[in-house]
FIBA-497653 format. One record per residue: x, y, z of N, C-alpha, C in turn. Coordinates in pm, whole numbers. Each point is the difference from the previous one (the first is absolute). Example, Ala and Ser with C-alpha at 12.3 -4.5 7.8 and 13.67 -1.06 7.14 Angstrom:
! FIBA-497653
[pt [1319; -569; 780]; [-89; 119; 0]; [90; 120; 0]],
[pt [-35; 105; -72]; [82; 119; 6]; [-77; 109; 73]],
This chain:
! FIBA-497653
[pt [138; -2331; 214]; [27; 117; -84]; [-100; 6; -114]],
[pt [-45; 122; -31]; [-84; 23; -116]; [76; 89; -97]],
[pt [-22; -23; -128]; [69; 76; -103]; [-101; 62; -95]],
[pt [12; 131; -18]; [-75; 72; -102]; [97; 39; -110]],
[pt [-49; 10; -121]; [84; 47; -109]; [-61; 125; -62]],
[pt [78; 109; -2]; [-44; 122; -64]; [46; -7; -145]],
[pt [-95; -6; -91]; [29; -27; -141]; [15; 130; -78]],
[pt [126; 36; -27]; [30; 117; -82]; [97; -40; -110]],
[pt [-30; -110; -65]; [87; -53; -107]; [141; -19; 53]],
[pt [99; 64; -63]; [139; -22; 40]; [34; 72; 131]],
[pt [-93; 78; 55]; [24; 69; 127]; [-82; -60; 114]],
[pt [-59; -116; -24]; [-78; -65; 104]; [89; -61; 107]],
[pt [-62; -30; 116]; [79; -55; 110]; [-92; -67; 102]],
[pt [59; -89; 82]; [-78; -67; 103]; [-7; 82; 129]],
[pt [-107; -22; 74]; [-18; 56; 134]; [-17; -119; 94]],
[pt [98; -22; 86]; [-3; -112; 94]; [-56; 49; 134]],
[pt [-94; -74; 55]; [-63; 38; 128]; [3; -120; 92]],
[pt [56; 16; 119]; [3; -113; 93]; [72; 37; 129]],
[pt [21; -100; 82]; [65; 17; 130]; [143; -53; -8]],
[pt [94; 78; 55]; [142; -36; 6]; [60; -27; -139]],
[pt [-41; 80; -97]; [55; -15; -134]; [146; 44; -6]],
[pt [43; 81; 96]; [141; 40; 2]; [92; -118; 28]],
[pt [-57; -111; 45]; [79; -121; 23]; [1; -91; -121]],
[pt [-50; 49; -115]; [2; -76; -125]; [82; 80; -102]],
[pt [132; -7; 9]; [86; 89; -80]; [-17; -13; -149]],
[pt [-37; -117; -49]; [-10; -16; -146]; [-113; 82; -59]],
[pt [-100; 33; 82]; [-107; 86; -50]; [54; 133; -50]],
[pt [103; 50; 67]; [59; 128; -38]; [115; -20; -97]],
[pt [88; -96; 31]; [122; -13; -81]; [-29; -29; -147]],
[pt [-109; -70; -28]; [-28; -33; -141]; [-38; 123; -82]],
[pt [-26; 112; 67]; [-32; 123; -72]; [119; 96; -7]],
[pt [116; -45; 46]; [122; 81; -6]; [84; -51; -116]],
[pt [34; 88; -94]; [59; -46; -126]; [151; -8; 3]],
[pt [64; 59; 100]; [146; 0; 4]; [47; 2; 145]],
[pt [127; 31; 22]; [60; -20; 133]; [0; 125; 87]],
[pt [-52; 113; -51]; [-4; 123; 79]; [-140; 24; 54]],
[pt [-7; 32; 129]; [-129; 28; 67]; [22; 115; 97]],
[pt [-98; 90; 6]; [2; 107; 100]; [-134; -1; 73]],
[pt [3; -19; 131]; [-120; 5; 81]; [-18; 142; 51]],
[pt [-115; 59; -30]; [-30; 135; 48]; [-107; -13; 109]],
[pt [28; 53; 116]; [-93; -10; 113]; [12; 127; 84]],
[pt [-61; -1; 118]; [11; 118; 86]; [46; -38; 140]],
[pt [18; 101; 84]; [58; -22; 132]; [-90; -79; 92]],
[pt [-130; -4; -27]; [-92; -78; 82]; [0; -146; -40]],
[pt [-2; -25; -129]; [-10; -138; -51]; [135; -72; 4]],
[pt [109; 73; -17]; [132; -64; -6]; [28; -92; 119]],
[pt [-22; 42; 124]; [29; -90; 112]; [-89; -124; 4]],
[pt [-115; 8; -65]; [-97; -110; 7]; [23; -105; -109]],
[pt [26; 45; -123]; [-2; -95; -112]; [118; 10; -96]],
[pt [86; 100; 14]; [104; 19; -101]; [93; -119; -10]],
[pt [51; -49; 112]; [97; -110; -7]; [-67; -130; -43]],
[pt [-127; -15; 33]; [-73; -119; -45]; [-11; -1; -153]],
[pt [-27; 116; -59]; [-6; 8; -146]; [140; -6; -60]],
[pt [96; 62; 65]; [138; -4; -50]; [52; -143; -9]],
[pt [-42; -85; 95]; [46; -139; 1]; [-44; -75; -125]],
[pt [-109; 45; -60]; [-48; -63; -124]; [104; 16; -111]],
[pt [80; 107; 8]; [93; 32; -108]; [145; -25; 38]],
[pt [21; -102; 80]; [135; -43; 33]; [72; -39; -129]],
[pt [117; 58; -22]; [76; -27; -121]; [-19; 103; -109]],
[pt [-97; 91; 18]; [-21; 109; -95]; [82; 123; 42]],
[pt [23; 92; -94]; [51; 131; 37]; [-118; 79; 56]],
[pt [-1; 19; 129]; [-118; 54; 68]; [29; 136; 61]],
[pt [-88; 95; -26]; [5; 131; 64]; [-123; 18; 88]],
[pt [19; 73; 109]; [-110; 32; 92]; [-16; 151; 3]],
[pt [-116; 50; -40]; [-28; 143; 1]; [-107; 25; 105]],
[pt [35; 72; 105]; [-93; 23; 111]; [-34; 148; 6]],
[pt [-128; 31; -22]; [-48; 137; -2]; [-74; 33; 130]],
[pt [-18; 127; 30]; [-84; 36; 115]; [-144; -45; -26]],
[pt [-76; -19; 107]; [-136; -48; -10]; [-98; 117; 6]],
[pt [-86; 11; -100]; [-103; 102; 5]; [-32; 60; -136]],
[pt [-125; 41; -16]; [-46; 61; -125]; [77; 126; -32]],
[pt [49; 71; 102]; [73; 125; -22]; [134; -23; -70]],
[pt [45; -126; -5]; [127; -31; -66]; [-20; -56; -142]],
[pt [-124; -1; -45]; [-30; -47; -135]; [21; 117; -97]],
[pt [125; 27; -28]; [36; 121; -74]; [116; -29; -94]],
[pt [24; 95; -91]; [113; -13; -92]; [132; -4; 75]],
[pt [9; 73; 110]; [123; 2; 78]; [36; -140; 48]],
[pt [-97; -71; 57]; [29; -132; 54]; [1; -107; -108]],
[pt [-70; 23; -110]; [13; -88; -116]; [145; -3; -46]],
[pt [66; 114; 5]; [139; 10; -44]; [93; -84; 87]],
[pt [-38; -23; 127]; [81; -86; 85]; [9; -141; -58]],
[pt [-110; -46; -61]; [2; -133; -63]; [99; -1; -116]],
[pt [-9; 102; -86]; [91; 8; -115]; [145; 11; 46]],
[pt [25; 78; 105]; [137; 16; 51]; [61; -135; 34]],
[pt [-77; -83; 68]; [56; -128; 44]; [14; -98; -117]],
[pt [-98; 0; -90]; [10; -88; -117]; [124; 34; -82]],
[pt [26; 127; -19]; [116; 41; -78]; [130; -25; 74]],
[pt [1; 30; 130]; [122; -21; 78]; [40; -146; 3]],
[pt [-99; -89; -2]; [29; -144; 8]; [-9; -67; -137]],
[pt [0; 83; -105]; [16; -45; -139]; [-107; -100; -45]],
[pt [-123; 30; 29]; [-110; -82; -52]; [-22; 34; -147]],
[pt [-21; -104; -80]; [-17; 21; -143]; [-145; -26; -42]],
[pt [-23; -11; -130]; [-138; -13; -51]; [-65; -134; 32]],
[pt [76; -96; 48]; [-58; -130; 33]; [-36; -11; 148]],
[pt [19; 107; 76]; [-32; -5; 142]; [-151; -10; 22]],
[pt [-38; -51; 116]; [-140; -6; 41]; [-15; 71; 134]],
[pt [-94; 94; 6]; [-29; 69; 124]; [-114; -73; 72]],
[pt [13; -12; 132]; [-103; -65; 82]; [-61; 108; 91]],
[pt [-129; 25; -14]; [-69; 97; 84]; [-55; -73; 123]],
[pt [62; 22; 113]; [-38; -68; 124]; [-57; 104; 96]],
[pt [-131; 10; 7]; [-61; 100; 87]; [-142; 33; -42]],
[pt [-46; 116; 42]; [-135; 43; -31]; [-8; 75; -131]],
[pt [-107; 80; -15]; [-25; 67; -126]; [106; 100; -39]],
[pt [57; 70; 96]; [104; 99; -31]; [122; -69; -61]],
[pt [45; -108; 64]; [117; -73; -52]; [-32; -62; -135]],
[pt [-118; -57; -15]; [-38; -60; -127]; [-4; 100; -113]],
[pt [-61; 116; 25]; [-9; 104; -103]; [137; 54; -38]],
[pt [85; 24; 101]; [132; 57; -27]; [91; -101; -69]],
[pt [-4; -125; 45]; [85; -101; -62]; [-42; -25; -144]],
[pt [-130; -5; -24]; [-49; -19; -136]; [41; 114; -91]],
[pt [-8; 123; 52]; [39; 115; -81]; [150; 0; -25]],
[pt [77; -38; 102]; [145; -12; -19]; [32; -104; -106]],
[pt [-71; -113; 3]; [22; -105; -99]; [-36; 49; -141]],
[pt [-107; 79; -10]; [-41; 53; -130]; [105; 94; -59]],
[pt [73; 70; 88]; [93; 104; -44]; [145; -48; -13]],
[pt [41; -92; 89]; [141; -36; 6]; [44; -67; -130]],
[pt [99; 58; -65]; [52; -48; -128]; [-114; -29; -100]],
[pt [-103; 86; 9]; [-118; -4; -87]; [-87; -124; 20]],
[pt [12; -63; 116]; [-93; -107; 33]; [67; -130; 38]],
[pt [-19; -40; 128]; [47; -131; 47]; [-118; -70; 68]],
[pt [17; -127; 27]; [-107; -78; 61]; [-17; 33; 148]],
[pt [-123; -21; 49]; [-21; 9; 145]; [-110; -95; 43]],
[pt [3; -33; 129]; [-96; -91; 61]; [-60; 69; 122]],
[pt [-129; -16; 18]; [-68; 59; 115]; [-17; -104; 111]],
[pt [45; 34; 121]; [-30; -79; 120]; [-67; 96; 99]],
[pt [-130; 21; -13]; [-69; 96; 85]; [-22; -53; 142]],
[pt [21; 86; 99]; [-9; -43; 140]; [-111; 73; 77]],
[pt [-79; 84; -69]; [-116; 63; 64]; [-125; -45; -75]],
[pt [-114; 7; 68]; [-124; -41; -65]; [-30; 90; -119]],
[pt [22; 130; 14]; [-27; 91; -110]; [82; -37; -124]],
[pt [127; -29; 21]; [84; -36; -114]; [-40; -136; -56]],
[pt [-39; -93; 85]; [-34; -134; -47]; [-126; 0; -85]],
[pt [-98; 83; 36]; [-127; -3; -73]; [-7; 105; -110]],
[pt [96; 92; -4]; [-16; 110; -95]; [129; 39; -69]],
[pt [90; 68; 69]; [109; 69; -69]; [103; -93; -63]],
[pt [13; -124; 50]; [101; -90; -58]; [-46; -61; -132]],
[pt [-129; 11; -31]; [-57; -63; -119]; [-40; 108; -100]],
[pt [44; -14; -123]; [-49; 90; -104]; [102; 92; -62]],
[pt [119; 12; 60]; [108; 71; -67]; [2; 150; 14]],
[pt [-79; 58; 91]; [13; 143; 24]; [119; 24; 92]],
[pt [92; 82; -45]; [119; 31; 80]; [19; 151; 2]],
[pt [74; 51; 99]; [26; 142; -1]; [34; 58; 135]],
[pt [12; 131; 2]; [29; 74; 123]; [-93; 120; 8]],
[pt [-4; 60; 118]; [-82; 119; 22]; [77; 127; -33]],
[pt [-75; 106; -22]; [55; 135; -14]; [-67; 86; 106]],
[pt [65; 101; 52]; [-64; 84; 103]; [-136; 55; -41]],
[pt [-24; 14; -131]; [-127; 54; -47]; [-104; -108; -28]],
[pt [38; -127; 1]; [-98; -103; -29]; [56; -140; 16]],
[pt [-87; -93; 37]; [40; -138; 28]; [11; -80; -129]],
[pt [107; -80; -10]; [21; -92; -113]; [-1; 71; -135]],
[pt [50; 123; -4]; [-3; 76; -124]; [119; -29; -91]],
[pt [99; -73; 49]; [118; -34; -80]; [16; -152; 4]],
[pt [-11; -66; -114]; [8; -145; 4]; [-14; -63; -138]],
[pt [-25; -131; 1]; [-10; -74; -125]; [-84; -125; 22]],
[pt [-64; -49; -105]; [-59; -133; 2]; [113; -98; -31]],
[pt [28; -90; 93]; [110; -93; -19]; [-30; -126; 82]],
[pt [-17; -111; -69]; [-47; -122; 66]; [115; -81; 61]],
[pt [-25; -62; 116]; [102; -87; 60]; [8; -135; -71]],
[pt [97; -80; 39]; [11; -137; -52]; [-89; -96; 78]],
[pt [-26; 35; 126]; [-84; -84; 86]; [-36; 80; 124]],
[pt [-108; -42; 65]; [-40; 55; 129]; [-12; -116; 97]],
[pt [71; 8; 111]; [-3; -106; 100]; [-62; 56; 128]],
[pt [-119; -50; 34]; [-75; 50; 116]; [4; -106; 109]],
[pt [85; 22; 98]; [8; -88; 116]; [-83; 64; 111]],
[pt [-120; -53; 24]; [-90; 65; 95]; [53; -7; 143]],
[pt [100; -84; 23]; [58; -7; 134]; [70; 131; 37]],
[pt [42; 77; -100]; [67; 126; 29]; [-95; 101; 65]],
[pt [-131; -21; -13]; [-96; 92; 60]; [-7; -13; 152]],
[pt [58; -106; 53]; [-2; -19; 145]; [79; 108; 73]],
[pt [92; 64; -70]; [81; 106; 62]; [-54; 139; -31]],
[pt [-114; 7; -70]; [-53; 129; -44]; [-82; 65; 111]],
[pt [25; 127; 32]; [-82; 70; 99]; [-147; 5; -44]],
[pt [-91; 1; 97]; [-143; -2; -31]; [-41; 118; -87]],
[pt [59; 116; 26]; [-36; 117; -82]; [33; -26; -147]],
[pt [115; -59; -28]; [38; -31; -138]; [-92; -106; -60]],
[pt [-39; -98; 81]; [-90; -105; -48]; [-134; 61; -40]],
[pt [-52; 87; 85]; [-127; 65; -32]; [10; 84; -126]],
[pt [112; 70; -15]; [19; 82; -119]; [-2; -86; -126]],
[pt [61; -117; 5]; [-3; -90; -114]; [-139; -53; -27]],
[pt [-78; -20; 106]; [-136; -53; -15]; [-89; 99; -77]],
[pt [33; 129; 5]; [-76; 97; -78]; [1; -36; -149]],
[pt [115; -46; -50]; [8; -37; -140]; [-79; -128; -29]],
[pt [-10; -88; 98]; [-82; -120; -16]; [-147; 38; -12]],
[pt [-46; 90; 87]; [-137; 49; -8]; [-28; 59; -137]],
[pt [98; 72; -53]; [-15; 64; -132]; [-43; -100; -106]],
[pt [61; -118; -1]; [-32; -98; -105]; [-146; -42; 5]],
[pt [-52; -20; 121]; [-141; -35; 12]; [-90; 112; -49]],
[pt [36; 123; 34]; [-84; 113; -38]; [-2; 22; -151]],
[pt [114; -18; -68]; [4; 39; -141]; [-53; -107; -95]],
[pt [11; -128; 38]; [-36; -99; -103]; [-43; -137; 51]],
[pt [-17; -18; 131]; [-37; -134; 47]; [-86; 11; 125]],
[pt [-132; 10; -22]; [-93; 16; 112]; [2; -121; 92]],
[pt [20; -119; -54]; [4; -121; 84]; [122; 3; 91]],
[pt [113; 46; -51]; [120; 11; 82]; [-22; 104; 110]],
[pt [-71; 108; -32]; [-28; 101; 101]; [-82; -60; 114]],
[pt [-100; -83; -34]; [-79; -69; 103]; [90; -89; 84]],
[pt [90; -72; -66]; [93; -87; 74]; [86; 83; 96]],
[pt [43; 115; -44]; [81; 87; 88]; [-82; 49; 119]],
[pt [-126; 34; -23]; [-85; 41; 111]; [-9; -109; 107]],
[pt [3; -125; -45]; [-17; -113; 91]; [133; -49; 58]],
[pt [111; 31; -65]; [129; -59; 38]; [111; 100; 27]],
[pt [-31; 129; 7]; [106; 100; 16]; [82; -23; 127]],
[pt [-67; -45; 107]; [73; -22; 125]; [102; -112; -14]],
[pt [-37; -106; -71]; [93; -110; -21]; [123; 46; -78]],
[pt [-22; 82; -102]; [112; 49; -80]; [93; 84; 88]],
[pt [-57; 90; 77]; [82; 89; 84]; [64; -75; 117]],
[pt [-53; -116; 34]; [61; -85; 103]; [100; -98; -60]],
[pt [25; 12; -130]; [97; -82; -73]; [-36; -149; 0]],
[pt [-128; -29; -3]; [-43; -138; -19]; [53; -47; -135]],
[pt [81; -106; -4]; [68; -37; -125]; [-95; -25; -116]],
[pt [-110; -71; 25]; [-92; -33; -109]; [-69; 126; -54]],
[pt [-50; 84; 90]; [-68; 122; -43]; [98; 96; -68]],
[pt [118; 11; 56]; [101; 91; -56]; [43; -45; -140]],
[pt [24; -129; -15]; [40; -51; -131]; [-109; 24; -103]],
[pt [-125; -22; 40]; [-111; 22; -94]; [-9; 146; -40]],
[pt [10; 92; 99]; [-11; 142; -30]; [111; 47; -92]],
[pt [123; -47; 24]; [113; 40; -85]; [-15; -58; -140]],
[pt [-33; -129; -7]; [-16; -65; -129]; [-110; 66; -82]],
[pt [-112; 29; 65]; [-113; 62; -70]; [38; 139; -49]],
[pt [66; 79; 85]; [41; 134; -38]; [96; -3; -119]],
[pt [100; -88; 7]; [97; -11; -110]; [-66; -49; -128]],
[pt [-97; -90; 13]; [-72; -51; -118]; [-75; 113; -70]],
[pt [-68; 82; 80]; [-74; 112; -57]; [95; 97; -68]],
[pt [109; 34; 68]; [93; 96; -59]; [66; -56; -125]],
[pt [38; -128; 4]; [65; -61; -116]; [-93; 5; -121]],
[pt [-126; -32; 20]; [-96; 1; -112]; [-15; 140; -58]],
[pt [-6; 101; 87]; [-13; 137; -48]; [126; 44; -74]],
[pt [117; -30; 54]; [126; 40; -64]; [16; -69; -134]],
[pt [-40; -126; -9]; [9; -72; -128]; [-81; 70; -109]],
[pt [-110; 61; 39]; [-85; 68; -99]; [39; 144; -26]],
[pt [83; 58; 89]; [33; 142; -13]; [129; 29; 76]],
[pt [113; -44; -57]; [127; 8; 72]; [39; 143; 35]],
[pt [-24; 94; -91]; [53; 135; 17]; [-108; 103; 37]],
[pt [-108; -50; 57]; [-105; 84; 57]; [-63; 94; -102]],
[pt [-38; -57; -114]; [-71; 80; -100]; [-149; 9; 29]],
[pt [-50; -93; 84]; [-144; 0; 27]; [-34; -75; 128]],
[pt [-24; -132; -15]; [-50; -82; 111]; [90; 6; 122]],
[pt [131; 0; -19]; [91; -4; 114]; [-17; 121; 91]],
[pt [-48; 109; -52]; [-19; 119; 82]; [-99; -23; 114]],
[pt [-88; -100; -14]; [-95; -28; 110]; [73; -45; 126]],
[pt [122; -49; -15]; [79; -40; 117]; [38; 120; 86]],
[pt [-26; 120; -49]; [34; 122; 73]; [-117; 52; 84]],
[pt [-98; -83; 28]; [-110; 45; 86]; [57; 59; 129]],
[pt [-38; 123; 30]; [46; 66; 122]; [138; 60; -8]],
[pt [76; -30; -106]; [140; 40; -4]; [18; 148; -34]],
[pt [-84; 57; -84]; [18; 141; -34]; [-26; 88; 122]],
[pt [-108; -29; 73]; [-23; 68; 127]; [114; -31; 97]],
[pt [38; -128; 8]; [100; -44; 97]; [137; 58; -25]],
[pt [41; 8; -126]; [131; 58; -30]; [6; 147; 42]],
[pt [-112; 70; -12]; [-4; 139; 45]; [22; 7; 151]],
[pt [-59; -94; 73]; [19; -5; 145]; [147; -27; 33]],
[pt [60; -97; -68]; [141; -33; 27]; [92; 118; -30]],
[pt [-22; 65; -112]; [85; 113; -37]; [-16; 114; 101]],
[pt [-124; 28; 40]; [-26; 107; 95]; [63; -28; 136]],
[pt [-15; -122; 47]; [50; -36; 132]; [152; -13; 5]],
[pt [61; -22; -117]; [144; -29; -4]; [18; -150; -2]],
[pt [76; -48; -98]; [14; -145; -20]; [50; -66; 128]],
[pt [-69; -107; 38]; [40; -76; 118]; [-83; 29; 123]],
[pt [-71; 113; 4]; [-81; 32; 117]; [-131; -78; 1]],
[pt [-61; -14; -117]; [-110; -94; -19]; [53; -114; -85]],
[pt [-34; -123; 36]; [34; -113; -86]; [-85; 5; -126]],
[pt [53; -55; -108]; [-71; 3; -127]; [-140; -61; 14]],
[pt [-10; -115; 64]; [-130; -65; 13]; [-98; 80; 84]],
[pt [50; 73; 98]; [-86; 86; 81]; [-59; 111; -85]],
[pt [84; 62; -83]; [-48; 106; -88]; [-98; -54; -103]],
[pt [28; -119; -52]; [-91; -63; -97]; [-135; -31; 65]],
[pt [2; -42; 127]; [-125; -28; 71]; [-88; 124; 6]],
[pt [59; 114; 38]; [-75; 125; 1]; [-47; 34; -141]],
[pt [86; -22; -98]; [-37; 28; -138]; [-117; -86; -46]],
[pt [-5; -126; 42]; [-113; -85; -37]; [-128; 48; 65]],
[pt [8; 46; 124]; [-118; 56; 66]; [-50; 121; -79]],
[pt [92; 84; -46]; [-40; 117; -79]; [-61; -41; -134]],
[pt [53; -107; -60]; [-58; -51; -125]; [-139; -57; 24]],
[pt [-19; -68; 112]; [-133; -50; 36]; [-97; 117; 16]],
[pt [45; 103; 69]; [-83; 117; 26]; [-42; 66; -131]],
[pt [95; 24; -89]; [-32; 65; -126]; [-89; -89; -87]],
[pt [24; -130; 2]; [-82; -92; -79]; [-145; 5; 46]],
[pt [-22; 13; 130]; [-138; 13; 50]; [-60; 134; -41]],
[pt [78; 107; 6]; [-52; 132; -40]; [-42; 1; -146]],
[pt [64; -85; -82]; [-36; -10; -142]; [-117; -94; -24]],
[pt [-49; -62; 108]; [-115; -89; -12]; [33; -140; -44]],
[pt [128; -37; 5]; [41; -132; -47]; [-2; -106; 110]],
[pt [31; 37; 122]; [2; -94; 111]; [-116; 27; 94]],
[pt [-55; -106; 55]; [-104; 14; 102]; [62; 32; 135]],
[pt [-80; 48; 92]; [48; 25; 135]; [56; -127; 62]],
[pt [-66; -114; -26]; [45; -127; 57]; [136; -40; -54]],
[pt [23; 17; -130]; [129; -35; -59]; [112; 88; 59]],
[pt [-28; 128; 13]; [99; 91; 56]; [31; -39; 144]],
[pt [-104; -33; 77]; [20; -37; 139]; [83; -127; 13]],
[pt [-24; -96; -89]; [79; -124; 4]; [147; 28; -27]],
[pt [27; 85; -99]; [139; 34; -28]; [64; 72; 117]],
[pt [-70; 97; 56]; [52; 75; 113]; [23; -90; 120]],
[pt [-95; -90; 26]; [11; -89; 116]; [125; -89; -10]],
[pt [24; -58; -118]; [114; -90; -14]; [132; 76; 17]],
[pt [8; 117; -59]; [122; 81; 14]; [23; 36; 146]],
[pt [-106; 39; 68]; [13; 41; 141]; [29; -119; 90]],
[pt [-65; -113; -23]; [25; -120; 81]; [143; -50; -16]],
[pt [58; 26; -116]; [139; -42; -24]; [99; 90; 72]],
[pt [-50; 102; 69]; [89; 89; 75]; [65; 106; -83]],
[pt [-61; 34; -114]; [56; 99; -92]; [-67; 135; 18]],
[pt [70; 110; -29]; [-61; 132; 11]; [-108; 19; -105]],
[pt [-101; 81; 33]; [-112; 21; -92]; [-25; 148; -28]],
[pt [80; 90; 58]; [-16; 143; -29]; [137; 59; -31]],
[pt [4; 98; -91]; [128; 63; -36]; [49; 92; 112]],
[pt [125; 42; -9]; [54; 92; 102]; [-81; 129; 8]],
[pt [-18; 50; 120]; [-81; 120; 21]; [50; 120; -80]],
[pt [131; 13; -9]; [58; 120; -60]; [4; -5; -153]],
[pt [-38; -113; -58]; [1; -12; -146]; [-131; 54; -56]],
[pt [2; 123; -41]; [-120; 68; -47]; [-23; -25; -149]],
[pt [-122; 36; -44]; [-43; -29; -136]; [98; 54; -104]],
[pt [43; 124; 15]; [85; 62; -101]; [133; -75; -14]],
[pt [57; -41; 113]; [126; -74; -4]; [-21; -138; -59]],
[pt [-111; -64; 36]; [-34; -131; -58]; [-2; 9; -153]],
[pt [-73; 99; -51]; [-14; 15; -145]; [136; 26; -65]],
[pt [81; 84; 64]; [133; 31; -53]; [88; -124; -8]],
[pt [-2; -81; 106]; [82; -121; 2]; [-52; -106; -96]],
[pt [-131; -13; -9]; [-57; -100; -92]; [24; 37; -145]],
[pt [14; 129; -27]; [27; 44; -138]; [136; -48; -49]],
[pt [90; -38; 94]; [133; -50; -37]; [1; -150; -25]],
[pt [-116; -65; 20]; [-6; -146; -9]; [24; -47; -144]],
[pt [55; -121; -12]; [27; -57; -132]; [-127; -27; -79]],
[pt [-115; -5; 69]; [-125; -31; -68]; [-71; 124; -53]],
[pt [71; 113; -4]; [-53; 120; -64]; [34; -6; -149]],
[pt [-103; 8; -85]; [20; -1; -144]; [-66; 123; -61]],
[pt [75; 74; -82]; [-52; 120; -66]; [-66; 94; 100]],
[pt [60; 10; 116]; [-49; 93; 100]; [-120; -50; 79]],
[pt [-44; -123; -26]; [-117; -55; 69]; [44; -110; 98]],
[pt [-48; 11; 122]; [30; -100; 101]; [-90; -121; -19]],
[pt [61; -118; -10]; [-78; -124; -8]; [1; -68; 137]],
[pt [-115; -45; 43]; [-13; -68; 127]; [-54; -141; -21]],
[pt [39; -89; 89]; [-59; -134; 4]; [-114; 4; 101]],
[pt [-121; -25; -48]; [-119; 2; 84]; [-72; -133; -14]],
[pt [-103; -21; 81]; [-70; -128; 3]; [-145; 18; -45]],
[pt [-43; -88; -90]; [-140; -3; -40]; [-79; -99; 84]],
[pt [72; -92; 59]; [-52; -92; 101]; [120; -71; 60]],
[pt [-17; -67; 111]; [112; -77; 55]; [35; -110; -98]],
[pt [124; 0; -46]; [44; -97; -98]; [2; 53; -142]],
[pt [-31; 129; -18]; [2; 57; -136]; [49; 144; 7]],
[pt [119; 22; -54]; [62; 132; 2]; [-5; 64; -138]],
[pt [12; 131; 0]; [4; 76; -124]; [106; 108; 13]],
[pt [71; 27; -108]; [96; 110; -4]; [-65; 113; -80]],
[pt [-15; 116; 63]; [-75; 106; -66]; [52; 138; 38]],
[pt [-12; 92; -93]; [22; 142; 28]; [-133; 75; -9]],
[pt [-108; -75; -22]; [-132; 59; -19]; [-79; -4; 131]],
[pt [32; 95; 87]; [-73; 11; 126]; [-19; 149; 31]],
[pt [-113; 35; 64]; [-25; 141; 30]; [102; 53; 100]],
[pt [58; 114; -30]; [99; 58; 89]; [-61; 30; 137]],
[pt [-127; 33; 3]; [-65; 30; 128]; [3; -122; 92]],
[pt [-32; -117; -53]; [2; -122; 81]; [141; -33; 45]],
[pt [97; 17; -90]; [140; -25; 32]; [45; 91; 115]],
[pt [-33; 127; -8]; [40; 94; 105]; [-71; -31; 131]],
[pt [-123; -47; -6]; [-71; -38; 122]; [70; -115; 71]],
[pt [53; -94; -77]; [76; -110; 60]; [128; 53; 65]],
[pt [69; 90; -69]; [124; 56; 56]; [-27; 79; 127]],
[pt [-117; 61; 10]; [-34; 83; 114]; [-62; -78; 116]],
[pt [-36; -128; -23]; [-79; -74; 97]; [75; -28; 130]],
[pt [134; -21; -11]; [81; -22; 121]; [-49; -118; 80]],
[pt [-26; 21; 130]; [-40; -112; 85]; [-143; -43; -21]],
[pt [-69; 62; -95]; [-137; -40; -34]; [-4; -90; -124]],
[pt [115; -41; -50]; [4; -89; -115]; [-85; -123; 24]],
[pt [-88; -29; -95]; [-82; -122; 0]; [-93; -8; 120]],
[pt [-19; 106; 73]; [-90; -4; 116]; [-139; 45; -39]],
């Protein structure tokens, strides 16, 4: 087991990474402050891991909240299901919520914890690669709105994150690839050496080689932890973690939540960011090709939906959280390993990227 510590003074917490950590109950129990626990999971994960995690809390007042599986259920309506059960089973301010699942469950459970009785503790047990390397770390919680992704939420940090990489053995390949998009992101935005390592080892990660997988997760979490420590509430540096996300969120909203996986949409968004960065003269053709090659070799989509036209793209991106004073801010690359957040780009180049379609980066 490896342990990282995210240092946020009194809101800091450990991130445990290893194999079969669910069989080490004290790792979780020591972060539970009282006798009430509610495990929040979904219909896919419940048959696989719910009772194994429930066994950790033998002797506690334990509730099991099982939600439908899918991005389309990341809404206020289904968030209320969590509150309904907590209230019906008389959970008080000392309860601890356990998020057992992927990014949707983690975001919803964290937001429920932030709101329930004005704030209770929660622990993240992410079971997808995307959640393990990204959404479980850093305290972003929330739900989607029909007009925009993650538009309702809060910054609220967990007590601990427990990453048992053995849970990835049950993950469908499509979900694994979607999570790998976020791993690629870290290399592109701030670690050129890690990007080279990914070029050389992406197959091992996708084949769940334990050593390669542990390194990729640990490295990704280390990068994110360092960025969050310097900018917890996304006033500046943390925004670079959104490479590809503004484009990608527009794709997700247009397609309808759940039709494209988040990581798939982010992959297309990163290709669009690469394309625009080259149009601005910041990236060389070789750098763009390397980024495109790795995304494509990982089995991720590289072009947006055919029916998503420029005008709709612009309309959806205008709803993004990264719009300030009417100006859209994008995360772009000045080189592999160096990102910039900027609203200072020619609209002509931006529109050319939106119009490029299947000619992106070609």
